[in-house]
KETIVO-850861 format. One line per 5 residues: number of its first residue (from 1); their letters; for each residue x, y, z of C-alpha. Coordinates in steps of 0.2 Angstrom, whole numbers, plus 5000, padded with zeros to 4 digits. Example, Ala and Ser with C-alpha at 12.3 -4.5 7.8 and 13.67 -1.06 7.14 Angstrom:
# KETIVO-850861
1> as> 5062:4978:5039 | 5068:4995:5036 .
END
This chain:
# KETIVO-850861
1> pglie> 5086:4836:5044 | 5070:4833:5032 | 5062:4852:5031 | 5082:4859:5027 | 5084:4848:5015 .
6> ayaqa> 5065:4849:5007 | 5073:4867:5007 | 5087:4866:4999 | 5080:4854:4986 | 5067:4864:4981 .
11> kaqgr> 5080:4879:4978 | 5092:4866:4967 | 5075:4863:4957 | 5068:4880:4954 | 5054:4880:4965 .
16> edalp> 5060:4889:4979 | 5046:4902:4977 | 5032:4889:4980 | 5038:4887:4998 | 5034:4898:5012 .
21> rliic> 5047:4912:5013 | 5060:4907:5030 | 5065:4920:5043 | 5080:4913:5051 | 5076:4920:5071 .
26> phemv> 5091:4914:5083 | 5076:4913:5097 | 5061:4905:5097 | 5052:4920:5106 | 5057:4933:5094 .
31> alsaa> 5050:4921:5080 | 5034:4919:5087 | 5033:4936:5094 | 5036:4941:5076 | 5023:4929:5069 .
36> hayas> 5012:4936:5080 | 5012:4952:5074 | 5016:4948:5055 | 4997:4939:5057 | 4991:4953:5065 .
41> vsgqp> 4994:4966:5053 | 4993:4956:5039 | 4977:4947:5042 | 4987:4930:5037 | 4992:4915:5046 .
46> qavlv> 5007:4912:5051 | 5021:4896:5055 | 5035:4893:5068 | 5047:4878:5067 | 5056:4877:5083 .
51> hvgdg> 5068:4861:5089 | 5057:4848:5099 | 5054:4852:5117 | 5066:4862:5119 | 5062:4873:5106 .
56> tqnlg> 5045:4872:5112 | 5048:4878:5129 | 5059:4892:5123 | 5043:4900:5116 | 5039:4905:5133 .
61> gevnn> 5024:4915:5137 | 5021:4923:5119 | 5011:4907:5116 | 4998:4915:5130 | 5000:4932:5120 .
66> amrgh> 4995:4924:5103 | 4981:4914:5113 | 4973:4929:5124 | 4977:4941:5107 | 4968:4927:5097 .
71> vpvli> 4982:4926:5082 | 4982:4913:5071 | 4998:4902:5070 | 5003:4885:5069 | 5016:4878:5079 .
76> fagas> 5028:4866:5072 | 5041:4856:5083 | 5050:4838:5080 | 5049:4826:5091 | 5065:4813:5097 .
81> pytqe> 5068:4799:5088 | 5056:4784:5091 | 5070:4769:5085 | 5089:4768:5091 | 5093:4753:5081 .
86> gelpg> 5093:4762:5064 | 5077:4751:5060 | 5070:4767:5049 | 5077:4783:5040 | 5080:4797:5054 .
91> srnef> 5082:4782:5069 | 5092:4791:5084 | 5110:4792:5080 | 5115:4809:5094 | 5117:4808:5110 .
96> ihwlq> 5103:4826:5111 | 5090:4813:5106 | 5088:4804:5121 | 5092:4821:5131 | 5078:4829:5124 .
101> dardq> 5066:4814:5123 | 5049:4821:5134 | 5033:4811:5142 | 5020:4822:5136 | 5028:4837:5121 .
106> rgilr> 5012:4841:5119 | 5005:4844:5136 | 5019:4858:5138 | 5008:4868:5126 | 4992:4860:5129 .
111> gfvky> 4984:4873:5142 | 4990:4889:5126 | 4984:4882:5112 | 4968:4877:5102 | 4972:4861:5096 .
116> dneir> 4986:4849:5095 | 4991:4832:5087 | 5006:4823:5081 | 5006:4818:5063 | 5012:4800:5063 .
121> tgrnv> 5014:4798:5045 | 5017:4806:5030 | 5001:4802:5021 | 4988:4812:5029 | 5003:4825:5034 .
126> kqlvh> 4992:4839:5021 | 4975:4836:5028 | 4984:4837:5047 | 4992:4854:5041 | 4978:4862:5034 .
131> ralqi> 4964:4856:5048 | 4975:4863:5061 | 4975:4880:5051 | 4958:4877:5049 | 4955:4879:5068 .
136> arsdp> 4967:4893:5070 | 4960:4905:5059 | 4942:4901:5065 | 4936:4911:5078 | 4941:4912:5092 .
141> agpvy> 4959:4913:5082 | 4974:4907:5090 | 4988:4897:5093 | 4989:4876:5088 | 5003:4866:5087 .
146> lvgpr> 5009:4849:5075 | 5024:4839:5083 | 5032:4827:5069 | 5046:4813:5074 | 5060:4812:5064 .
151> evmee> 5056:4795:5056 | 5039:4802:5050 | 5050:4818:5041 | 5060:4806:5034 | 5045:4795:5028 .
156> plepy> 5046:4792:5009 | 5030:4798:5002 | 5021:4796:4984 | 5015:4817:4981 | 4996:4819:4980 .
161> avdpa> 4985:4833:4983 | 4971:4843:4995 | 4961:4853:4989 | 4962:4871:5004 | 4947:4876:5001 .
166> hfrpi> 4938:4862:5008 | 4947:4869:5024 | 4940:4886:5026 | 4938:4894:5044 | 4922:4893:5050 .
171> epaal> 4912:4909:5043 | 4906:4923:5055 | 4891:4920:5068 | 4876:4935:5070 | 4866:4938:5082 .
176> tagvt> 4848:4930:5082 | 4832:4940:5077 | 4827:4942:5096 | 4845:4945:5104 | 4846:4959:5089 .
181> reiat> 4829:4969:5096 | 4832:4965:5113 | 4850:4973:5114 | 4846:4987:5101 | 4831:4992:5113 .
186> alara> 4838:4993:5129 | 4854:5003:5122 | 4841:5016:5112 | 4831:5018:5128 | 4843:5020:5141 .
191> rhpli> 4847:5035:5149 | 4866:5033:5149 | 4872:5019:5138 | 4888:5014:5137 | 4898:5001:5126 .
196> vtsyl> 4915:4993:5132 | 4928:4983:5121 | 4946:4979:5123 | 4950:4967:5105 | 4938:4972:5092 .
201> grnpd> 4948:4981:5083 | 4959:4968:5078 | 4948:4965:5063 | 4951:4986:5058 | 4934:4984:5046 .
206> avpvl> 4924:4983:5063 | 4930:5000:5069 | 4919:5010:5060 | 4904:4998:5061 | 4904:5002:5081 .
211> velae> 4909:5021:5077 | 4893:5021:5067 | 4882:5014:5081 | 4888:5025:5093 | 4884:5041:5083 .
216> llgig> 4869:5033:5079 | 4864:5032:5096 | 4873:5044:5106 | 4882:5032:5115 | 4900:5032:5123 .
221> vlesa> 4913:5019:5120 | 4925:5016:5133 | 4941:5005:5129 | 4947:4993:5142 | 4964:4983:5143 .
226> apcvn> 4963:4986:5124 | 4979:4980:5114 | 4971:4989:5097 | 4962:5002:5092 | 4944:5000:5095 .
231> fpggh> 4937:5017:5092 | 4945:5033:5088 | 4956:5040:5101 | 4949:5058:5096 | 4932:5055:5096 .
236> plhrg> 4919:5067:5105 | 4912:5049:5111 | 4926:5041:5116 | 4926:5039:5135 | 4945:5035:5138 .
241> yqftt> 4956:5022:5144 | 4955:5008:5158 | 4968:4995:5163 | 4973:4990:5180 | 4962:5006:5187 .
246> teqnp> 4962:5007:5207 | 4948:5020:5205 | 4929:5019:5200 | 4926:5021:5181 | 4913:5038:5182 .
251> alaea> 4906:5031:5165 | 4906:5012:5171 | 4897:5020:5188 | 4882:5029:5178 | 4878:5019:5165 .
256> dvilv> 4864:5009:5164 | 4863:4999:5149 | 4881:4993:5147 | 4887:4979:5131 | 4901:4973:5131 .
261> vdshv> 4909:4967:5116 | 4924:4958:5111 | 4932:4961:5131 | 4944:4948:5141 | 4943:4959:5156 .
266> pwipa> 4930:4976:5153 | 4934:4980:5172 | 4940:4973:5188 | 4926:4969:5201 | 4938:4973:5216 .
271> tnrpa> 4938:4991:5211 | 4930:4996:5196 | 4913:4990:5192 | 4896:4996:5184 | 4881:5001:5195 .
276> pdaai> 4872:4982:5204 | 4856:4985:5193 | 4866:4989:5177 | 4859:4978:5162 | 4877:4969:5155 .
281> yvidv> 4874:4964:5138 | 4890:4953:5131 | 4893:4949:5112 | 4911:4940:5109 | 4918:4928:5099 .
286> dplkp> 4921:4918:5113 | 4910:4925:5125 | 4910:4912:5141 | 4931:4912:5140 | 4932:4895:5143 .
291> tiplw> 4950:4894:5144 | 4950:4908:5158 | 4944:4897:5174 | 4937:4913:5184 | 4929:4923:5175 .
296> qiaar> 4911:4930:5177 | 4901:4945:5172 | 4882:4947:5177 | 4875:4949:5161 | 4856:4947:5155 .
301> gfaaa> 4863:4939:5141 | 4879:4932:5131 | 4880:4929:5111 | 4894:4923:5101 | 4893:4933:5087 .
306> dskva> 4908:4942:5077 | 4906:4961:5083 | 4906:4968:5066 | 4891:4958:5058 | 4883:4960:5077 .
311> leqia> 4882:4980:5078 | 4876:4979:5058 | 4864:4970:5065 | 4859:4983:5079 | 4862:4996:5070 .
316> rlvrd> 4851:4990:5056 | 4836:4987:5068 | 4839:5004:5075 | 4836:5014:5058 | 4824:5003:5052 .
321> enlae> 4813:5005:5064 | 4815:5022:5071 | 4820:5016:5088 | 4831:5031:5093 | 4822:5045:5102 .
326> aqlve> 4830:5061:5093 | 4831:5072:5109 | 4837:5059:5119 | 4850:5056:5108 | 4857:5073:5105 .
331> trrae> 4857:5075:5124 | 4867:5059:5127 | 4879:5067:5114 | 4882:5084:5120 | 4884:5077:5139 .
336> iaavt> 4897:5062:5133 | 4909:5076:5122 | 4908:5090:5137 | 4916:5078:5148 | 4928:5070:5134 .
341> qarra> 4934:5088:5130 | 4935:5093:5149 | 4945:5073:5153 | 4955:5077:5139 | 4961:5095:5143 .
346> aldal> 4967:5089:5162 | 4978:5076:5152 | 4982:5087:5140 | 4991:5098:5155 | 4999:5083:5163 .
351> eqpep> 5010:5083:5146 | 5022:5098:5153 | 5040:5090:5157 | 5045:5095:5177 | 5061:5103:5177 .
356> gvitp> 5074:5092:5171 | 5061:5076:5174 | 5054:5067:5159 | 5038:5058:5163 | 5030:5046:5156 .
361> rylta> 5014:5059:5150 | 5029:5069:5143 | 5038:5055:5132 | 5024:5050:5125 | 5017:5068:5118 .
366> cvrdl> 5033:5068:5112 | 5030:5053:5101 | 5014:5059:5097 | 5021:5075:5090 | 5036:5064:5081 .
371> lagtd> 5023:5052:5072 | 5010:5066:5068 | 5005:5064:5049 | 5016:5048:5047 | 5013:5032:5039 .
376> sivlt> 5015:5023:5055 | 5010:5006:5066 | 5015:5008:5086 | 5017:4991:5095 | 5014:4997:5114 .
381> etitn> 5022:4986:5129 | 5026:4997:5143 | 5014:4989:5155 | 5014:5002:5171 | 5012:5016:5157 .
386> yqiva> 4998:5006:5146 | 4985:5018:5152 | 4997:5033:5149 | 5002:5029:5134 | 4984:5026:5128 .
391> ehlrp> 4978:5042:5134 | 4992:5053:5126 | 4994:5044:5109 | 4976:5044:5107 | 4977:5032:5093 .
396> sipgs> 4963:5033:5080 | 4967:5024:5065 | 4962:5004:5065 | 4978:4994:5063 | 4991:5009:5068 .
401> ylgsg> 4990:5003:5088 | 4994:4984:5094 | 4997:4974:5109 | 5002:4955:5112 | 4984:4953:5120 .
406> ggslg> 4992:4941:5133 | 5001:4942:5147 | 5018:4940:5142 | 5033:4951:5142 | 5045:4953:5126 .
411> wtggg> 5032:4953:5112 | 5039:4968:5105 | 5055:4963:5102 | 5049:4952:5088 | 5033:4959:5086 .
416> avgak> 5043:4977:5076 | 5052:4963:5064 | 5033:4954:5061 | 5026:4972:5058 | 5038:4977:5046 .
421> lassp> 5038:4963:5036 | 5020:4963:5036 | 5018:4982:5030 | 5021:4992:5016 | 5041:4998:5015 .
426> erivv> 5038:5016:5019 | 5028:5012:5033 | 5036:5016:5050 | 5035:5004:5064 | 5039:5009:5082 .
431> slvgd> 5040:5002:5099 | 5036:5010:5115 | 5043:4996:5128 | 5048:4997:5146 | 5065:4992:5150 .
436> gsylf> 5060:4976:5157 | 5050:4971:5141 | 5064:4975:5133 | 5076:4963:5139 | 5062:4950:5140 .
441> gvpss> 5061:4951:5119 | 5078:4946:5117 | 5085:4963:5109 | 5102:4952:5103 | 5091:4941:5093 .
446> ahwva> 5079:4952:5087 | 5089:4965:5082 | 5101:4955:5074 | 5084:4946:5065 | 5079:4966:5060 .
451> rryha> 5097:4969:5052 | 5097:4953:5042 | 5078:4956:5035 | 5079:4971:5031 | 5067:4977:5044 .
456> psltv> 5070:4993:5053 | 5060:5001:5068 | 5062:5013:5082 | 5062:5006:5098 | 5059:5020:5113 .
461> iydnr> 5063:5013:5130 | 5052:5019:5145 | 5068:5015:5156 | 5065:5017:5174 | 5078:5008:5176 .
466> gwaap> 5067:4992:5187 | 5052:4981:5185 | 5037:4996:5193 | 5023:4981:5192 | 5028:4971:5206 .
471> kfstl> 5032:4984:5217 | 5014:4991:5212 | 5005:4973:5214 | 5013:4971:5231 | 5008:4989:5236 .
476> rvhgq> 4990:4985:5234 | 4989:4972:5242 | 5001:4978:5257 | 4999:4996:5257 | 5006:4999:5272 .
481> gaaaa> 5017:4983:5275 | 5037:4979:5279 | 5041:4982:5260 | 5031:4999:5258 | 5039:5005:5276 .
486> addfn> 5057:5001:5268 | 5055:5006:5252 | 5063:4988:5247 | 5054:4977:5233 | 5070:4969:5226 .
491> vsfep> 5066:4977:5210 | 5079:4989:5203 | 5091:4985:5189 | 5106:4995:5195 | 5120:4994:5190 .
496> eadlp> 5111:5000:5175 | 5113:4991:5160 | 5115:4999:5143 | 5102:4995:5132 | 5102:5002:5117 .
501> aiaaa> 5121:4997:5115 | 5113:4978:5114 | 5104:4981:5097 | 5120:4992:5092 | 5131:4978:5095 .
506> aggay> 5118:4964:5088 | 5110:4975:5073 | 5121:4988:5072 | 5105:5000:5077 | 5109:5018:5081 .
511> aatvd> 5111:5021:5099 | 5105:5034:5111 | 5100:5037:5129 | 5092:5054:5134 | 5088:5061:5152 .
516> dpdel> 5086:5079:5148 | 5066:5084:5140 | 5072:5097:5133 | 5084:5086:5121 | 5071:5074:5120 .
521> pqvlk> 5062:5078:5104 | 5078:5082:5095 | 5085:5065:5099 | 5068:5057:5094 | 5068:5067:5078 .
526> dalav> 5085:5062:5074 | 5081:5044:5078 | 5064:5042:5065 | 5077:5052:5052 | 5089:5033:5055 .
531> vrggr> 5075:5023:5051 | 5069:5032:5038 | 5086:5029:5030 | 5084:5010:5034 | 5092:5008:5051 .
536> savis> 5086:5002:5066 | 5087:5015:5080 | 5085:5014:5100 | 5082:5027:5112 | 5082:5024:5131 .
541> vhlpp> 5074:5040:5138 | 5076:5041:5158 | 5061:5041:5168 | 5060:5042:5185 | 5066:5027:5194 .
546> v> 5057:5015:5201 .
END
């Protein structure tokens, strides 16, 4: 009530422009997903307001995404009033106040936020809010959670001021001189050096610095479980992408020196790992991952540093002291370029459609061709097709490709809204999403929000009519088991739902389903024209069923 009244008073007094813009989302998952994408695109923290503990629970796994994706978001929730006899303004006066009372409301999110606190008085509310945002914005960035009981929110208060400049995020950290020299020397002298990264590109300004270092020393760059553009996908030094791979990556196996920069999962040790004698170094804003209970890399050194600052230091030392041996660097460049060219030729050959069948590779190639030359941002949530999308889309522009960075599905629903609201009106937002992820994203709510706030986007559903991920997970553990023998995994979505029709009904979106590979390019072209005209479009593309 206090927040609603405050907005109404500000509007009545002509102060509405001084308040944060309010975006109404009929589902909390959509709200936090939109805030997540908006913050990722704009670089500015966002706030999400939810209803007490129940609204907090409805945020779902998106809190995990914001935490793992290092996204600064302030989540605020009310709390059930703590008086019931009318002792204070805001005392309990609805039956739901008893049923929604929680023993430890802050504990709901404590494992997935950087900071949580309760506002106990309005007299220091500004300090608490600015401190929470300071923590959210400081690397490793992430969500924070504040709770305010209704009596506190209704507390009479004399206006006061604080200076936001006193709550700046911490400054980017640098490497020590000794660590800079050790890493620079190891990379320069290595025969097969390799850089592995996942989320360096969340800061788009770090990408050209990585390109500079890679070109300076002739080092290949491997993107592992990447939710953003870390290195241009078309660059000759790009060593490819890996997600849940079951084969050994040859670049990783041959590397004698490996620099891991900003990565939660640089490789999966059980199936794909470096050589035992490889010298490994880790640079990360969060190098030891204390919020991930099981995490280990057999590295010679770990450094907590900003990736852009650290790579600038390494490149500067290589240049200033002429550490690079020209012939060795040129040999490495030529070898990597040849391998890269062969790998891409093999991938290109797989893009041809099978007779009457749309494959994920062909679909991704059609999307790539559709967006060629456009100012677009692609949101990816295709799960078992993550690697295919990355390999065939090959995004190269920093900030043009985003994933949630976490492990919860449904992010692109609200994410497309947030990305569009944070972008210029001319920029095209495209979501590539699995059918399961599409349903998790509460599409009825997400497309209603998109319609209300004029945030059109194109959604392409990789529709295999089922959950492929649980099937593949089972096969990796029980490849010869009963489920495999009977092809019985309980993952089918039959009978098929008309997924695009949800968006049409809730948000007035253009809706279509396509299963003919010859018709696919024109259907996508028509859908893009609709989006350019200010209306969302959702295309369900039938892939071979799971």
